[in-house]
N, C-alpha and C positions, 0 to 999 in steps of 0.2 A: 204152340197154344194153338187151343181149337179157335175157329171160327166164332163161336159163340163167345169163346172168354176175351178175342180181341174188340166183338163189338161193346163189349160189358163196360169195358177200360171207359169209356166215354158215359156212360149211364150215369146220373147218381144213384149211391148205395143203398136209397130207400126202395129203390123201383128197382133193384138187382134181382130179386126175387119173381117177381112179373114176369119180367122179360124171361129167365129161366125159366121159370115153371108153363111156358107158353110158345117157346121158342118154336116149335113145332109148325107157330103157326103166325108167330112173325118173324122168322127166318126166313131170307130173299129165295122164292121161288116161282118157278113157272110149272103152269100143265097145260096143252095143248088138249082141248074138245073139239068134238066134230064141229059146235054151234059155234063155239067160245074158247077165247083164252083166258087164262086166267093168272095173274101177276100179283105177288105182294113183294112189298118193297118196305122195309123198317124204317121210320123214321129217326132221327137222334136228334139231329139241332137245327137245323134252316130249312123246315117243310117245304116251303114254295121252292126252295134250291134245289133238293133231292128230289122233288116233283118231275120238276124241267130235267132234271137232269135222267131220271127214267125214262121220260116220256122220249126225248131224242137217244137216247139207246135203241126205243121199241122203232122207231123211227127209219133208223139206222138200218133194221131188218125188214122192215114192211113198207112199202110204196104207201097205203094209208090204213086207218081202224080206227072201227068206234070203240071210246071206252068210257067206261061209269065206271064210278070211285063209290069207296067204300074205306071205313077207316075204324083201326084197332085203337083204343085209347085206354087209359089206367082213368079207372074211379076212385073216389077218397069219401069215405062214409062219415059225415058231421060228426057224428055220434059217437063214433068207437076208432074211427082214423086206420077202418081197415081199405086195405088195397085191396080193386079188384079188376081185373081186367075185361072189357067188354070186345067180344069179337064180331069183324064185322061179317055181314051176310049179303045173300041177294036181298035180303028185305028192307035194307038199311041203306040202300044206295044213294047219292049224294045229289044226281040229276033222274029226272022224270024218264027221259031219256036218255041213252048213249050218246056222244059226242063224235062226231068225224073229224079224223085228225087225218091231215093228209099233207100237211107243210107245216113249215114254221111257222107259218103266222096263225095257222089252224092251233097251234102248240099255244101259240101266245094268250089266242082266246082261250082255250082250256085254261088256263092259269087264270086269265081273268075271270073265268066263271067262276073258279073254288074259289078266290079270294072275296070276289061277288057273295057268295052262300055262305063265309066265316065259318070256316072248318067245328072252331068251339061251340059257336051256336048248334051247328047241326050235332056234334057230339052231344050236347045237353039234352036237344031231342029227343035224343037213344035212349038216355039214360034210364034206371029200372024205377026211379021215383025221385023228388026234389032233395032227400035226405044224402043222395049221391053227388060227387062235385065233378067235374070234369080236372083231373090232375095234370093229362100230358099224354098229346094222339102220339103215338106208338108205331102205327100200320098202314100202310095205303095200299 
């Protein structure tokens, strides 16, 4: 069974085509760069817990790092029920400036900042028009 098929087992049926069509973006990935590294983490059930786990994994491999967050999400058009994937980008970061994470206390502060920002409200601000409703957060 492929990684995609394993991951899709936990995804509600109506969202599976979005995950499949956008798996190249949604799948777990890491790109090392000269100035920054980019991580993509799919989110499935418990967003806060999953983000915590990913930050702890990064902390295991690095003494400290700066992080900013952008989310990918599924939108639903009110008039037609059409589903669409919103791709995260450098233009849709959650924080104005990256947050320094040096230890577990910083990880807790990062989690608090993410909770304070309210991911669904953030996603609503990114949608193309108010005709689109945030359906599901799928990528960090």
